[in-house]
MARZAPA-215623 format. One record per residue (C-alpha): residue in three letters; x, y, z. Coordinates in steps of 0.5 Angstrom, whole numbers, plus 500, padded with zeros to 3 digits. Layout:
BEGIN
alaXYZ...
//
This chain:
BEGIN
met226585469ala224578472pro228578478tyr224585480arg218582478asn219575483asp221580488met214584487asn210578487ser213575494val212582497leu205583495gln204576497gln207578504ile202584504val196580503thr198576509ser200581513ser196583519ser199590520asp198596516ala205598519asp208591516thr206593510leu208599509glu215597512gln215592506leu213596501ile217603502pro224600499tyr221598493ile217604492lys224608493asp227603488tyr221604483ser222612484tyr229612482gly228608476asn222611474lys217605474thr212608479ser207606474his209599473leu209599481leu201602481gly199597476gln201591479leu198594485ser191595481asp192588478leu192585486ala186589488ala182587482ala184580484arg182580491glu175583489ala174578484glu176573490ile171577495glu165577490arg166569489gln166568496cys160572497asn156568491thr158562494asn155564501his149568500gln144565503glu147564510phe149572509val142574509lys140570515ser146573519val143580516gln136578519gln139576525leu143583526leu137587525arg134583531ile139584535arg139591533glu132592535gly133589542thr139594542val135600541thr130597546leu136597551thr139603549asn133607551glu132603558ile139605559leu138612557gln132612562leu137609567asn142614566gln137620567ser135617573ile143616576gln144623573ala139626578ser142622584thr149624582glu147631582thr145631589leu151627591val156632587glu153637592gln154633598lys161631596lys163639594ala160640601leu165635604val171637600glu170644602ser170642610arg175637609gly180643606val178647612arg180641617gln187640613asn188648614ile186647621asp190641623glu197645619ala196651623ser195647629his202643627ala205649626leu203652632gln206646636asp212646632cys213654634leu211653641glu216647641val221652639leu220657644arg220652649leu227650648ala229657647asn226658654gln230652656val237655653gln236661657glu234657664leu240652663arg244658662asp241662669gln242655672lys250655670lys249649666his252651661tyr254645657ala247643657ala245650655leu249649649arg247642647ala239644647leu241650643asp245646638glu238641638leu234647637gln238650631ser240643628val233639629his227643631leu228650627gln229646621ser221644621val219652622thr224655617gln218658613tyr216662619gln219669621leu220666628ser225661625asp229667622ile228671629ile231665633gln236663628ser239670628ser240670636val244664636pro250667636ala249672641thr246666645gln253662644lys257668646ser253670652ile254662654ala262662653glu262669657ala258666662val263660662met269664662ala266668668asp266662672leu272660670asn275667672thr272666679trp275659679leu282662677phe281667683arg279662688val285658685arg290664686glu287665693met289657695ser295658691gln299660698tyr296655702leu297650697gly305651697glu305652705leu301644704ser307642700phe312644704tyr309641710his309634707thr316635704asp318636711leu315630713arg318626708gln325628711lys323626717arg320619715his327618711lys331620717glu328616721arg328610716ala336612715glu336611723lys334604722asn337602716gln344606714tyr344603707leu338608706ala342614708asn346614702phe340616698arg337623698leu330626698asn326625691ser331619689ala328613686ile330609693glu326614697leu320614693val320607693ala321607701asp316612702glu310610697arg305607702glu304614704glu300616698leu298623697asn294628692leu296635694leu290637690lys285632693ser286631700glu283632707asp286639707leu285641700glu280639695val281643688asp275642683phe277642676thr270641674pro269649671leu275648667phe273642664glu266645663ala269651659leu274647655his268643653ile264648651tyr269653647arg271646644ser264645642leu264652639gly270651635gln274657639met279652642asp285657640lys281663643phe280659650lys287657650glu290665649asp285668654tyr287662659ser294663658ala293671659ser289670665arg294666668lys300671666ala296676669gln295672676arg303670676asp304678675leu300679681leu303674685leu310677685gln311683690asn315689688ser320688694ile321683700ser324683706leu329678709val331681715asp324679719glu325674724glu319669722met321671714gly314672713asp315675706leu320669704his315664706ser309668702leu313668696leu316661696glu309658698asp305662692ile310660687ala310653689gly302653689phe302656682ala307652679ile304646682met297648679glu300649673arg303642673ala296639675thr293643670met297640664lys296633666lys289633667val288637660pro294636656asp292640650leu291646654arg297647657ser304645654thr310643658thr313649654asp308654657val309651664glu316651664glu316658661ile312661667trp316657672asp322660669ser319667670leu317666677cys324663678gln328669675lys323674679ala324671686ile331670685ser331678683leu327679689met332675694ser338678691lys335685692ala334684699leu340680701gly344686702ala340687709val342680712asp348681717asn346675721ala349668718glu344664723his339668719leu342666713leu342659714lys334659715ile333663709lys337657705asn333652709leu327655707ile330655700ser332648700leu325645702phe322649696ile327646692gln326639694thr318640694met319642686asn324637684ser318632687phe314635681asn319635676phe321642676asn328644674thr331648680ser338649677ala336657677ile334657685ser340652686lys345657683phe342662687val344658694leu351659691ile350667692leu347665699phe353661701asp358667699ser354672704tyr354666709ala361665709lys363672709leu358673715leu362667718glu369669717gln367676719arg364673726phe369668727ser375673726glu372677731asp372672736phe379669735val382676736glu378677742ile380670745val388671743ser388678745thr385677752asp388670754asp393670760tyr398666757met399661763pro398654763met390653763pro388650771ile383645771gln380643778asn376636777ala376630772glu369632769glu372639767phe378636764glu374631760lys371637757val377640755val379634752asn373633748val373640745ser380640744trp385636739tyr389634745thr391627747pro393626755asp400623756arg396618761pro389616763val384621767gln384616772glu391617774met391624775thr391628781phe387634781pro387640781thr392640775val394644769phe394643761pro400645758phe397650753ser393656755gln386657755met386660749tyr387654745pro380650747leu377656746cys380657739cys378649738ile371650740asp370656735ile374652730arg369646731asn363651731phe366654724leu366647721asn359645723gln356652721phe359651714tyr357644714phe350646716phe349650710his349643706ser343639708gln343632708asp338632703asp342637698ala345633692pro352633691gly354638686pro357645685leu355647692thr359641696ser365643692lys364650694ile363649701asp369645701ala373650697gln371656701leu371652708leu378651706ala380658704ser376661710leu379656715asp386657713asp385665713leu382665720leu388661722thr394664719thr391671720lys387671726val391666730cys398665728ala399672726ser397675733leu401669737val407671732ser406679734lys406677741leu413674741ser415681742ser414681749gln420681754tyr416676758leu419669757gly414665760gln409668755ile413667749val414660752gln407659753ile406661745leu411656743ile407651747asn400654744leu403654737ser406647737his398644739phe395649734thr400645729thr397638732ala390641731cys391643724his394636722glu387633726leu383638722glu386636715ser384629717leu378631719leu376635712ser379629708thr374625711ala368629710arg370630703ala370623702ser364622705ser361627701leu361623695ser366628691pro373625693gly379630691pro386631693ala388630700val386637704ser392641706leu392647710arg397653709ala396654717thr400648718ser406650716gln405657719phe404655725phe410649725thr414655722his413660727gln415655733lys422656730thr420663731ala418662738glu424658740asn429663737arg425669741ile426664747phe433663746glu434670745leu431672751val435667755asn441669752ser439676753lys438675761val445671761ser448677757asp446681762leu448678768ile454676766glu455683764thr455684772ala461680773glu466684776tyr472681775asp479684777trp483681772leu489684776ser487681783arg493678787ile488676793pro486668792pro478667791ser474665797glu467664794pro464664787ser462671784asn455673785tyr453674778ile454666777leu450665783thr445669780leu446666773thr445659776arg439661780tyr436664774leu437658770ser434654776asn428658776ile426658768ile428650768asn423649774ser418654772val417657766leu421652761leu417646765ser411645761leu416645754pro417638752ser423634754ser426635748leu425642747lys427643754asp433640753leu435644747met433650751leu438648756phe443646751asn443653748ala443657755ile449653757ser452653751tyr451661750thr453662757ala460658756ser461663750ser459669754ile464668760leu470665755ser469672752leu470676758pro478675759leu478675751asn476683751pro481686747ser481692753ile483687758glu491687757arg493683763ile490677767thr493675774thr493668776thr489669782ser483672778ile484666773ser483662780gln476666781leu474665774ser476658775met472657781asp466661778ile466656772ser466650777his460652781phe457653774arg459646772ser457643779tyr450646777val450643770glu451636773thr445637777leu441638770pro438632766asn442629760asn448633763ser453629759ile451633753leu451639757leu457638760glu460637753ser458645752leu463647757asp469643755glu472649751leu471654757val474649762gln480647758thr481654756val481657764ala486650765leu490652760met490659763ser492657770thr497652768asp504653769gln506649763pro504653757asp508650752glu504643753phe499647748tyr504647743asp506640743ile501637739ser500630743leu499634750arg495639747asn490633744lys490630751lys489636755tyr487642751arg483639745asn477644745val481650746asp480655740pro487655737leu487663736lys484664743gly489660747pro495664745gln491670746leu489669753leu496666754glu499673752lys495676758val496671763val500674769his503669774val502671782asp506667787val501666792arg507665797ser509672795pro503676793thr507682791thr511678786ile508677779ser512674773asp509676766arg509670761gly506673755ser508681756ser510684749gly517688750gly518686758thr512691760gln511690768ser505692772pro507698776gly511696783leu512689781gly518684779his520679774his521673779gly516667780ser516660780thr516659773gly521664771ser521669766arg521670758ala525674754pro522681752gly522678745asn517673745thr511676742phe504674741ala505673733ala511669735leu508664739gln502664735asn507662729arg510657733phe503654735met501654727his507650726ser506645731gly502641727arg495643728
//
């Protein structure tokens, strides 16, 4: 119990000294709980009662000690109370006075408050009206801006109206009305912008052809400037139009096709439409609509058909200029607004335009039957290609069409020149071409592949060329043919498939023309019986062979200069002309030999004649005159080597033909007097041969004939069978023909022409009325031709 008592005392002491009832209770609550659980509540109450009594005793003691002072204090308090009552009455009176005045003030204040409320309502109504009026003003301003085509300003005003001004009048119905009209207003602005854009697109479509025409014009000017620079500086000639060097050289001539003195394209409507649709968040829709509009314009751009036969090529100009202008606008739009037109979009439209253009041109190409007109078409297409290359468009499809165009061009050229060559060959007179003066001579030399044997200053006029008129005419046509082919490949065309195709087609076409139209035509005329014509054809063939060699060199040089070198050019026509020179030579041999044969067939030898000859036979005289004539006229134009060959052949053939006369099986006997006639004829012929140039070789061709006739004339035939004598006198006599002719010879004594001696008869046969006597004696009847031949064969040869 002692601890509890001590604790309680300390707590009670703290309660007494505490200045707050809350603190007393807070200190007392734990002890109340403890005493309550331990059933000691009575004890606690007892202690509290003791404490209260102690405190009351203390208070009483204190009062007893200070009673007198307390009484004084009470009296003072009473006096104070009296004063307070007096003051209270005064205050009450004052309060009544104040209250009376306050009631008046309250009434005035109430009236003031009521007037302030009315004024505030008026102010609020005024502000609301002002806000609504501002909203209406902006709404009207939006309409005015839209009507004034200031679409972006109208859209900005509408956005300001919606995001700012309408927020201040949301409590009014006007806000709902205007807010509900905003989408319709935005749509009307978008439609108005699109209408303006469509108008702009229509104008752009209308100016597309002019834009294309302008681009072609400036490309043509660039070509001319590049050509002028290339003439001044040969190095620049190695570079094409649109090459880096050409672009640098031409950079001083800056040009913006879309903004120049001739044309200016304002992109403001496009930018405005783009900006507005982007602001509306409808960019995807705008792209789709714009793309659809351009595709529709593209479809309207292309016609259903065109004509290429018009001399002015109006349809083709319009088509290519429209395509060029349309594509250039697409490229410019892509550069100015990259997020509107992508490279893929532009290339897709460009490819479709190219394919349609190729289709239209291909359908119309069949009606063109003039090569020069096709060349004009190609030049215009090349200008189109060069123009579009400068804007970085892929022109490979159009370039492939140029190859198709070239096929038609080559066919027309080949057809036209085929007709020309056939006409030239068929109408030629096949005579050496006469020339009147030096000026004409030089003109022919300049167009022909011909090198004169001496300078023109040393020539006398009039004169003749060795070839006929057809050769220079064909040379002119060949040069024109080459030029026409190479005209198709302009200087500014880049080397590529077209260059290779031109080279290959030119070679094939030229070969075909020369072989089938010139060479074949000349060969077909070799069937002529006119020797002069055959000789002239041979000369022409020789010159055409030279021309072919020159053409091979020329074409090889052209191929090397085109930056696409290949194997050396070889014309099939070269070998054809050379081969048929031999054909013509053989034909000349044939005609000369035929004439010689005809003349020799006219020989009227009386092989049994007994009368000594007095003059050469007529046929040999005619033969020598014929040979002299053709040598001095027909064969005069031939080269010396060929002329010598012709003479050698004619002389050899004449000798062999004369020798064949006594060898004729129908001739059984030949008198020595007839042999004398034959010997005289041969001597005359030999004398003529001696007058010819290079006669030593020609005379050798007569050795067999001369020695054979000498053998027939000899009175000592046994020498022929003696090897040593035969090699001296008769080495060129045929070992079979000699004995055969000796068998036929009948000796006639000129002193007694009625007597002959048979030197080779079989069985001793005699001619009627003739005996067996002669200066050479007689032979036994048994000496047959077979026995003589056997003896000859065993004599050592």
